[in-house]
N, C-alpha and C positions, 0 to 999 in steps of 0.2 A: 338517302339512307345513311344512318349512322349506327355505330355500335360502340359500346364501351370497351376499353382494353380488356382482353381476355374473353370477350363474348364473340362467338363465331357468327359472322354475317351469314344470312341464309344461302347465298349462292356458292359458298365455299364447300369443299368436300373434305372428308377426313384423310383421303389419300392424296398426297401432293403429286403433281405431275413431274416427271423427270425434267431436268433443265432443258433438254433439247426440244421438248414439246410444249413447254410453258410459254404462254403469250404474255409478254411484258406490257403492262398497261401504261406506265409512265417511264420516262428515261431516268436512270440512276447513274450518277457520275461519281468517280472517286476524287475528282479535283473539287476545290471549293468554288471554282469559277463557273459561270454560265457556259453552256456549249457555244461553239463558234456560231456567230450569226444571231445570237440571242443575248438578252440582258436580263438580269434578275430585277424584276419589278417590285417584288415584295418577298421578304423573308418571313416565313411563318414560324419556324422553330424546329426543335428536335422531333424526329419521328423514328420509329423503331419497329422491329419485327423479331420475335423470339420463337424458336423451335427447339423442342426437346424430344429426342427419340431414344428409345432403349433398344438394345441388341436382343434379338430373339435367341432362344437356347440352341436352335439348330445351327444358325450362322455363327454363333459364338463358339460352338464346338468345332465346326469346320475350320474357323479362323484359328482356333487354338492348335489344331493339327498343322496348319500352314506355318505357324511360328517356328515349328521344329526345323523346317528347311530354310527359313528366312525368306526375305523378299516381300513383295507387295501382297496385301491381303484384300482381294477384290470385294469381299463381303463388307468390310469396313469402309472401303472407298465408296461403294454404292450408298451406304448409310450416310456418310458425310456429305455426298453430293445431294441426296434427297433432303437432308436436314438443312443444308445451305439454301437450296432452292425454295424450301418452305419458309425460311426466315426472310429471304428476299421478297417473296410474294407478300408476306405479311407487312414488310416495310412499305412496299408499294401501296397496299391497301390502307395502311395507317396514314400515309402521306396524302392519299386521295381523300380520305375522310376529313383531313384537316383543311382541304381546299387547294392543295398543291397540284402542280402539273409536272413537277420534276423534283428530284432529290440530288443535292450536291454534297460533296464531302463524305460519301458513303464509306463505311468500314464494316468489317466483320470481327467478332471476338468469339472465342469458344472456351468452354470449360467442360469438365467431366464431372457429372453428378452421378456417382456410381448407383446403378449400373447403366446410366444413360449419358448421352452427350447433348450439350446445349450449344446452339449457335445463336448469337445475338447480332443482328444487322441494325445499323443505325446511321443516321445522316441528318442533314438539314433540309426540311421541306421548304420549297420555294415556288414562286410563280414566275415563270419566265415568259418573255414576249419577244417576238422577232425585232431586231434592231432595224430602225428606218434610217435611210441615208439622208 
């Protein structure tokens, strides 16, 4: 199965799973190296996942009141976690569509596009194979 960037594959849902319940399909590493015991057989290239989420009026209002007292704003923490999980899931999906079985050099970037937040996950899609002695 393949999909063009921006086109939603049929098996995905509109509601991302929280990070603790999401099943990772391929390994994603922040280092540019292959995982221990593996070697990079082929580098496919850049892969990415983008997620943009807006704040709803209720949580924004509650968060606004929380800023009076200072401290952590759980409503925004949850939003950031859900957006990051969705971007990572899309990164994995894109890498898989490209034929990769791992991503190395993974990074996150974020911006604010009022009234929403964008998280961009990117890395290098690779094919790794076990090293033989």
